[in-house]
C-alpha positions in Angstrom: 0.0 -0.1 -0.1 1.2 3.4 -0.7 0.6 7.1 0.5 -1.5 9.4 -1.5 0.6 11.3 -3.8 3.4 9.0 -4.0 3.8 6.7 -7.1 3.0 2.7 -6.2 6.3 0.5 -5.9 7.2 -0.7 -9.2 6.5 -4.5 -10.0 8.6 -6.1 -13.1 5.9 -7.6 -15.9 7.6 -11.0 -15.0 7.1 -10.5 -11.0 3.1 -9.7 -12.3 3.1 -12.8 -14.2 4.3 -14.9 -11.2 2.1 -13.3 -9.0 -1.0 -14.2 -11.4 0.3 -18.0 -11.3 0.6 -18.3 -8.0 -3.2 -16.5 -7.5 -4.6 -18.6 -9.9 -3.2 -22.1 -8.4 -5.0 -20.7 -4.8 -7.9 -20.2 -6.4 -8.1 -23.7 -8.4 -7.9 -25.3 -4.8 -11.1 -23.8 -4.1 -12.6 -24.2 -7.6 -10.9 -26.8 -9.8 -12.9 -25.6 -12.9 -11.8 -22.0 -12.8 -11.0 -20.9 -16.8 -8.0 -18.4 -16.8 -7.5 -16.1 -20.2 -4.4 -17.0 -21.9 -3.0 -14.9 -24.7 -0.3 -16.6 -26.8 1.7 -14.3 -29.1 1.0 -10.4 -29.9 -2.4 -10.8 -31.1 -5.2 -10.5 -28.5 -7.5 -12.4 -31.1 -6.4 -14.4 -34.5 -9.9 -15.5 -35.5 -12.8 -13.2 -37.2 -14.7 -13.6 -34.1 -12.4 -12.5 -31.7 -10.9 -9.8 -33.8 -14.5 -8.3 -34.4 -15.7 -8.3 -31.0 -12.7 -6.5 -30.1 -12.9 -3.9 -33.2 -16.7 -3.7 -32.4 -15.9 -2.7 -28.5 -13.1 -0.3 -29.5 -15.5 1.6 -32.5 -18.1 2.8 -29.7 -16.9 6.3 -28.6 -18.2 5.4 -24.8 -15.4 2.7 -24.6 -12.8 3.2 -27.2 -10.7 5.9 -25.0 -11.1 3.3 -21.7 -11.2 -0.4 -23.0 -7.7 -0.3 -24.0 -6.5 0.0 -20.4 -7.1 -3.8 -20.1 -4.9 -5.0 -22.6 -1.9 -5.5 -20.5 -4.3 -7.0 -17.8 -5.3 -9.5 -20.2 -2.0 -9.9 -21.9 -0.4 -10.8 -18.7 -3.1 -13.5 -17.4 -4.6 -11.0 -14.9 -8.0 -12.6 -16.2 -7.9 -15.5 -13.7 -11.5 -16.6 -14.9 -14.1 -16.3 -17.5 -17.2 -17.9 -17.8 -19.9 -16.8 -20.2 -23.6 -17.8 -20.4 -26.7 -16.5 -21.8 -26.4 -12.4 -21.5 -23.9 -12.5 -19.0 -20.3 -12.4 -18.5 -18.7 -13.4 -15.1 -14.9 -13.1 -14.4 -12.1 -12.8 -11.9 -9.6 -10.4 -12.6 -6.1 -9.7 -10.3 -5.6 -6.0 -9.8 -3.1 -4.3 -7.7 -4.7 -5.5 -4.5 -3.8 -9.1 -3.3 -7.5 -10.2 -3.5 -8.9 -10.5 -7.2 -11.7 -8.3 -8.1 -15.2 -9.8 -9.2 -16.8 -8.5 -12.5 -20.2 -9.2 -13.8 -21.2 -8.0 -17.2 -25.3 -8.4 -18.6 -25.9 -7.8 -22.1 -29.5 -6.6 -22.8 -31.8 -9.0 -25.4 -32.1 -8.1 -28.7 -35.0 -5.7 -29.8 -37.7 -7.3 -31.4 -37.2 -4.8 -34.4 -33.4 -5.9 -34.6 -34.0 -9.5 -34.4 -37.0 -9.2 -37.2 -34.5 -7.5 -39.2 -31.7 -10.0 -38.7 -34.1 -12.7 -39.8 -35.3 -11.0 -43.0 -31.7 -10.5 -44.1 -30.7 -14.2 -43.3 -33.7 -15.3 -45.5 -31.6 -14.2 -48.7 -28.1 -15.8 -47.2 -29.0 -19.2 -46.6 -26.1 -20.3 -48.3 -24.0 -18.4 -46.2 -25.5 -19.8 -43.1 -24.5 -23.2 -44.5 -20.8 -21.7 -44.2 -21.2 -20.3 -41.0 -22.6 -23.7 -39.5 -19.6 -25.5 -41.0 -17.0 -23.5 -39.4 -16.4 -20.7 -41.6 -17.6 -16.8 -41.5 -18.8 -15.9 -44.8 -18.1 -12.0 -45.6 -21.3 -11.0 -46.6 -22.8 -11.5 -42.8 -20.0 -9.2 -41.4 -22.7 -6.3 -41.5 -25.1 -8.3 -39.9 -23.1 -9.4 -37.1 -21.4 -5.9 -36.5 -23.8 -3.1 -37.9 -24.0 -0.9 -35.2 -27.3 -0.3 -33.8 -28.7 -3.4 -36.0 -26.3 -5.9 -35.4 -26.0 -9.0 -33.1 -22.8 -7.7 -31.5 -24.0 -5.4 -28.6 -23.9 -1.5 -28.4 -22.8 0.2 -25.2 -26.2 0.8 -24.4 -27.2 -3.0 -24.1 -24.4 -3.4 -21.8 -24.2 -3.2 -17.8 -20.8 -3.5 -16.2 -20.0 -4.3 -12.4 -16.3 -4.4 -10.8 -15.4 -5.1 -7.0 -13.0 -2.6 -7.4 -12.9 0.9 -5.9 -12.6 2.6 -9.2 -15.7 4.9 -9.8 -15.2 4.4 -13.4 -17.9 2.4 -15.4 -15.2 1.0 -17.6 -12.5 0.3 -15.1 -9.5 -1.8 -16.7 -10.4 -4.9 -14.7 -13.8 -4.6 -17.0 -11.9 -3.8 -19.7 -9.8 -7.2 -19.7 -12.8 -9.1 -19.1 -14.3 -7.7 -22.3 -10.9 -8.2 -23.9 -11.0 -11.9 -22.7 -14.5 -12.6 -24.3 -12.4 -11.7 -27.7 -9.9 -14.5 -26.9 -12.7 -17.1 -25.6 -14.7 -16.5 -29.1 -11.1 -17.5 -30.8 -11.6 -21.3 -29.1 -15.2 -21.5 -29.5 -17.2 -18.9 -32.1 -20.5 -21.0 -30.5 -20.1 -18.9 -27.2 -21.5 -15.3 -28.8 -24.5 -17.2 -30.0 -24.8 -18.4 -26.1 -24.1 -14.9 -24.7 -26.8 -13.4 -27.2 -29.0 -16.0 -26.3 -29.7 -17.1 -29.9 -30.5 -20.3 -30.9 -28.8 -20.9 -34.5 -30.9 -23.7 -35.3 -34.1 -21.9 -34.8 -32.6 -19.0 -36.7 -31.8 -21.0 -40.0 -35.0 -22.7 -39.7 -36.8 -19.2 -39.4 -34.7 -17.9 -42.2 -35.2 -21.1 -44.5 -39.1 -20.8 -44.0 -39.3 -17.1 -44.8 -37.2 -17.7 -48.1 -39.4 -20.6 -49.0 -42.3 -18.6 -48.2 -40.8 -15.9 -50.5 -40.1 -18.0 -53.4 -44.0 -19.6 -53.3 -45.1 -15.8 -53.3 -42.9 -15.1 -56.3 -44.3 -18.4 -57.9 -47.7 -17.0 -57.4 -47.0 -13.5 -59.1 -45.7 -15.5 -62.1 -48.5 -17.7 -62.3 -51.1 -15.3 -62.0 -49.2 -13.7 -65.5 -50.1 -16.8 -67.5 -53.3 -16.0 -69.3 -55.8 -18.7 -68.6 -57.4 -20.3 -71.9 -60.7 -19.0 -71.0 -59.4 -15.7 -70.8 -58.0 -16.0 -74.0 -61.0 -17.4 -75.7 -63.1 -14.6 -74.1 -60.6 -11.7 -75.3 -60.8 -13.2 -79.3 -64.5 -14.2 -79.2 -63.7 -17.6 -80.2 -64.0 -21.1 -78.4 -60.9 -22.8 -78.1 -62.5 -26.1 -79.0 -63.9 -24.9 -82.3 -60.0 -23.5 -83.1 -59.0 -27.1 -82.5 -61.7 -28.5 -85.1 -60.8 -26.0 -87.4 -57.2 -26.8 -87.7 -58.2 -30.7 -87.7 -60.1 -30.1 -91.0 -57.6 -27.8 -92.4 -54.8 -30.9 -92.0 -57.6 -33.4 -93.8 
Protein backbone atom coordinates (compact mmCIF):
# COMPACT_ATOMS: atom_id res chain seq x y z
CA UNK A 1 0.00 0.00 0.00
CA UNK A 2 1.27 3.50 -0.75
CA UNK A 3 0.36 6.95 0.57
CA UNK A 4 -1.62 9.48 -1.42
CA UNK A 5 0.66 11.45 -3.75
CA UNK A 6 3.27 8.72 -3.91
CA UNK A 7 3.87 6.47 -6.87
CA UNK A 8 3.12 2.78 -6.36
CA UNK A 9 6.09 0.50 -5.94
CA UNK A 10 7.42 -0.72 -9.28
CA UNK A 11 6.66 -4.35 -10.05
CA UNK A 12 8.21 -5.94 -13.12
CA UNK A 13 6.04 -7.66 -15.74
CA UNK A 14 7.67 -10.98 -14.87
CA UNK A 15 6.86 -10.53 -11.19
CA UNK A 16 3.25 -9.66 -12.07
CA UNK A 17 2.92 -12.84 -14.11
CA UNK A 18 4.36 -14.86 -11.24
CA UNK A 19 1.87 -13.31 -8.83
CA UNK A 20 -0.97 -14.08 -11.22
CA UNK A 21 0.09 -17.71 -11.55
CA UNK A 22 0.31 -18.03 -7.78
CA UNK A 23 -3.22 -16.64 -7.40
CA UNK A 24 -4.53 -19.04 -10.07
CA UNK A 25 -3.07 -22.00 -8.21
CA UNK A 26 -4.72 -20.82 -4.99
CA UNK A 27 -8.08 -20.34 -6.72
CA UNK A 28 -7.89 -23.81 -8.27
CA UNK A 29 -7.70 -25.33 -4.80
CA UNK A 30 -11.17 -23.90 -4.13
CA UNK A 31 -12.52 -24.28 -7.66
CA UNK A 32 -10.67 -26.68 -10.00
CA UNK A 33 -12.94 -25.62 -12.89
CA UNK A 34 -11.78 -22.01 -13.21
CA UNK A 35 -10.94 -20.98 -16.76
CA UNK A 36 -8.13 -18.39 -17.00
CA UNK A 37 -7.72 -16.41 -20.21
CA UNK A 38 -4.38 -17.08 -21.88
CA UNK A 39 -3.04 -14.91 -24.70
CA UNK A 40 -0.47 -16.56 -26.93
CA UNK A 41 1.61 -14.26 -29.10
CA UNK A 42 1.25 -10.53 -29.71
CA UNK A 43 -2.34 -10.49 -30.98
CA UNK A 44 -5.19 -10.44 -28.48
CA UNK A 45 -7.38 -12.31 -30.97
CA UNK A 46 -6.59 -14.28 -34.11
CA UNK A 47 -9.90 -15.35 -35.64
CA UNK A 48 -12.59 -13.21 -37.29
CA UNK A 49 -14.81 -13.73 -34.24
CA UNK A 50 -12.30 -12.53 -31.66
CA UNK A 51 -11.02 -9.63 -33.75
CA UNK A 52 -14.53 -8.50 -34.67
CA UNK A 53 -15.61 -8.56 -31.01
CA UNK A 54 -12.65 -6.39 -29.99
CA UNK A 55 -13.05 -3.98 -32.91
CA UNK A 56 -16.74 -3.61 -32.16
CA UNK A 57 -16.03 -2.63 -28.57
CA UNK A 58 -13.30 -0.20 -29.59
CA UNK A 59 -15.47 1.37 -32.29
CA UNK A 60 -17.94 2.83 -29.82
CA UNK A 61 -16.95 6.24 -28.50
CA UNK A 62 -18.26 5.24 -25.06
CA UNK A 63 -15.50 2.64 -24.75
CA UNK A 64 -12.73 3.51 -27.21
CA UNK A 65 -10.69 5.69 -24.82
CA UNK A 66 -11.08 3.40 -21.83
CA UNK A 67 -11.16 -0.21 -22.94
CA UNK A 68 -7.52 -0.06 -24.08
CA UNK A 69 -6.49 0.04 -20.42
CA UNK A 70 -7.41 -3.59 -20.11
CA UNK A 71 -5.01 -4.81 -22.81
CA UNK A 72 -1.95 -5.08 -20.60
CA UNK A 73 -4.03 -6.84 -17.95
CA UNK A 74 -5.36 -9.54 -20.24
CA UNK A 75 -1.93 -9.97 -21.87
CA UNK A 76 -0.24 -10.83 -18.59
CA UNK A 77 -2.97 -13.30 -17.67
CA UNK A 78 -4.75 -11.16 -15.08
CA UNK A 79 -8.14 -12.57 -16.12
CA UNK A 80 -8.06 -15.54 -13.76
CA UNK A 81 -11.48 -16.87 -14.63
CA UNK A 82 -14.06 -16.08 -17.31
CA UNK A 83 -17.49 -17.66 -17.74
CA UNK A 84 -19.91 -16.84 -20.55
CA UNK A 85 -23.60 -17.68 -20.37
CA UNK A 86 -26.87 -16.28 -21.74
CA UNK A 87 -26.64 -12.51 -21.48
CA UNK A 88 -23.97 -12.72 -18.81
CA UNK A 89 -20.17 -12.59 -18.41
CA UNK A 90 -18.61 -13.40 -15.03
CA UNK A 91 -14.90 -12.84 -14.47
CA UNK A 92 -12.24 -12.75 -11.77
CA UNK A 93 -9.39 -10.32 -12.46
CA UNK A 94 -6.17 -9.80 -10.53
CA UNK A 95 -5.51 -6.11 -9.95
CA UNK A 96 -2.97 -4.27 -7.79
CA UNK A 97 -4.64 -5.58 -4.65
CA UNK A 98 -3.71 -9.02 -3.33
CA UNK A 99 -7.36 -10.06 -3.53
CA UNK A 100 -8.74 -10.42 -7.09
CA UNK A 101 -11.74 -8.40 -8.20
CA UNK A 102 -15.06 -9.84 -9.32
CA UNK A 103 -16.61 -8.58 -12.53
CA UNK A 104 -20.14 -9.05 -13.81
CA UNK A 105 -21.21 -7.88 -17.25
CA UNK A 106 -24.85 -8.13 -18.32
CA UNK A 107 -25.86 -7.85 -21.95
CA UNK A 108 -29.49 -7.11 -22.76
CA UNK A 109 -31.50 -9.14 -25.29
CA UNK A 110 -31.85 -8.12 -28.91
CA UNK A 111 -34.75 -5.78 -29.55
CA UNK A 112 -37.69 -7.22 -31.49
CA UNK A 113 -37.06 -4.93 -34.47
CA UNK A 114 -33.37 -5.84 -34.71
CA UNK A 115 -34.17 -9.55 -34.45
CA UNK A 116 -36.86 -9.36 -37.17
CA UNK A 117 -34.53 -7.47 -39.50
CA UNK A 118 -31.79 -10.03 -38.93
CA UNK A 119 -34.19 -12.87 -39.75
CA UNK A 120 -35.22 -11.01 -42.92
CA UNK A 121 -31.60 -10.50 -43.97
CA UNK A 122 -30.68 -14.10 -43.23
CA UNK A 123 -33.51 -15.35 -45.46
CA UNK A 124 -31.58 -14.17 -48.50
CA UNK A 125 -28.30 -15.65 -47.31
CA UNK A 126 -29.08 -19.33 -46.77
CA UNK A 127 -25.85 -20.47 -48.42
CA UNK A 128 -23.85 -18.13 -46.19
CA UNK A 129 -25.56 -19.53 -43.09
CA UNK A 130 -24.53 -23.00 -44.21
CA UNK A 131 -20.91 -21.81 -44.35
CA UNK A 132 -21.34 -20.45 -40.84
CA UNK A 133 -22.52 -23.84 -39.57
CA UNK A 134 -19.50 -25.49 -41.17
CA UNK A 135 -17.17 -23.26 -39.17
CA UNK A 136 -16.37 -20.65 -41.79
CA UNK A 137 -17.36 -17.01 -41.58
CA UNK A 138 -18.81 -15.66 -44.83
CA UNK A 139 -17.94 -11.99 -45.39
CA UNK A 140 -21.48 -11.23 -46.56
CA UNK A 141 -22.65 -11.72 -42.97
CA UNK A 142 -20.12 -9.31 -41.47
CA UNK A 143 -22.44 -6.30 -41.51
CA UNK A 144 -25.27 -8.44 -40.17
CA UNK A 145 -23.21 -9.15 -37.06
CA UNK A 146 -21.32 -5.91 -36.53
CA UNK A 147 -23.69 -3.21 -37.80
CA UNK A 148 -23.85 -0.54 -35.12
CA UNK A 149 -27.31 -0.45 -33.61
CA UNK A 150 -28.75 -3.08 -35.92
CA UNK A 151 -26.37 -6.06 -35.66
CA UNK A 152 -25.87 -9.01 -33.37
CA UNK A 153 -22.89 -7.49 -31.57
CA UNK A 154 -24.02 -5.52 -28.50
CA UNK A 155 -23.96 -1.73 -28.31
CA UNK A 156 -22.91 0.18 -25.15
CA UNK A 157 -26.53 0.85 -24.15
CA UNK A 158 -27.13 -2.91 -24.05
CA UNK A 159 -24.18 -3.56 -21.72
CA UNK A 160 -24.18 -3.11 -17.93
CA UNK A 161 -20.81 -3.26 -16.17
CA UNK A 162 -19.93 -3.94 -12.58
CA UNK A 163 -16.59 -4.46 -10.79
CA UNK A 164 -15.82 -4.90 -7.11
CA UNK A 165 -12.78 -2.59 -7.34
CA UNK A 166 -12.88 0.92 -5.78
CA UNK A 167 -12.49 2.63 -9.17
CA UNK A 168 -15.57 4.84 -9.73
CA UNK A 169 -15.24 4.61 -13.52
CA UNK A 170 -17.92 2.56 -15.22
CA UNK A 171 -15.31 1.05 -17.55
CA UNK A 172 -12.38 0.25 -15.26
CA UNK A 173 -9.33 -1.65 -16.51
CA UNK A 174 -10.54 -4.85 -14.85
CA UNK A 175 -13.84 -4.78 -16.75
CA UNK A 176 -11.94 -3.87 -19.94
CA UNK A 177 -9.62 -6.86 -19.52
CA UNK A 178 -12.63 -9.15 -19.08
CA UNK A 179 -14.20 -7.83 -22.29
CA UNK A 180 -10.94 -8.47 -24.16
CA UNK A 181 -10.97 -11.91 -22.57
CA UNK A 182 -14.30 -12.58 -24.31
CA UNK A 183 -12.60 -11.93 -27.66
CA UNK A 184 -9.97 -14.55 -26.81
CA UNK A 185 -12.68 -17.01 -25.79
CA UNK A 186 -14.47 -16.54 -29.13
CA UNK A 187 -11.22 -17.53 -30.86
CA UNK A 188 -11.54 -20.95 -29.26
CA UNK A 189 -15.32 -21.33 -29.43
CA UNK A 190 -17.42 -18.99 -31.64
CA UNK A 191 -20.60 -20.74 -30.45
CA UNK A 192 -20.21 -18.86 -27.16
CA UNK A 193 -21.19 -15.69 -29.00
CA UNK A 194 -24.62 -17.10 -29.81
CA UNK A 195 -25.02 -18.31 -26.24
CA UNK A 196 -24.10 -14.87 -24.91
CA UNK A 197 -26.67 -13.22 -27.19
CA UNK A 198 -29.22 -15.93 -26.33
CA UNK A 199 -29.60 -16.93 -29.98
CA UNK A 200 -30.46 -20.44 -31.08
CA UNK A 201 -28.64 -20.96 -34.38
CA UNK A 202 -30.92 -23.85 -35.37
CA UNK A 203 -33.96 -21.64 -34.80
CA UNK A 204 -32.39 -18.74 -36.70
CA UNK A 205 -31.65 -20.94 -39.70
CA UNK A 206 -35.04 -22.67 -39.56
CA UNK A 207 -36.92 -19.35 -39.57
CA UNK A 208 -34.67 -17.96 -42.31
CA UNK A 209 -35.27 -21.01 -44.51
CA UNK A 210 -39.04 -20.78 -43.98
CA UNK A 211 -38.97 -17.06 -44.84
CA UNK A 212 -37.01 -17.76 -48.01
CA UNK A 213 -39.38 -20.58 -49.00
CA UNK A 214 -42.42 -18.35 -48.43
CA UNK A 215 -40.85 -15.61 -50.52
CA UNK A 216 -40.15 -18.02 -53.39
CA UNK A 217 -43.72 -19.35 -53.26
CA UNK A 218 -45.10 -15.82 -53.38
CA UNK A 219 -42.96 -15.08 -56.43
CA UNK A 220 -44.17 -18.29 -58.01
CA UNK A 221 -47.81 -17.24 -57.51
CA UNK A 222 -47.15 -13.86 -59.08
CA UNK A 223 -45.55 -15.52 -62.09
CA UNK A 224 -48.41 -18.00 -62.56
CA UNK A 225 -50.99 -15.23 -62.33
CA UNK A 226 -49.34 -13.61 -65.34
CA UNK A 227 -50.01 -16.70 -67.47
CA UNK A 228 -53.30 -16.06 -69.31
CA UNK A 229 -55.84 -18.82 -68.83
CA UNK A 230 -57.47 -20.51 -71.83
CA UNK A 231 -60.92 -19.14 -70.99
CA UNK A 232 -59.48 -15.63 -70.84
CA UNK A 233 -57.88 -16.04 -74.26
CA UNK A 234 -61.19 -17.27 -75.73
CA UNK A 235 -63.04 -14.33 -74.30
CA UNK A 236 -60.46 -11.87 -75.57
CA UNK A 237 -60.70 -13.12 -79.16
CA UNK A 238 -64.43 -14.01 -79.14
CA UNK A 239 -63.89 -17.67 -80.12
CA UNK A 240 -63.96 -21.03 -78.47
CA UNK A 241 -60.66 -22.90 -78.19
CA UNK A 242 -62.38 -26.21 -79.03
CA UNK A 243 -63.70 -24.69 -82.33
CA UNK A 244 -60.24 -23.52 -83.18
CA UNK A 245 -58.92 -27.00 -82.64
CA UNK A 246 -61.65 -28.48 -84.94
CA UNK A 247 -60.84 -26.01 -87.70
CA UNK A 248 -57.17 -26.93 -87.49
CA UNK A 249 -58.08 -30.62 -87.79
CA UNK A 250 -60.24 -30.02 -90.87
CA UNK A 251 -57.48 -28.06 -92.57
CA UNK A 252 -55.05 -30.94 -92.13
CA UNK A 253 -57.53 -33.35 -93.74
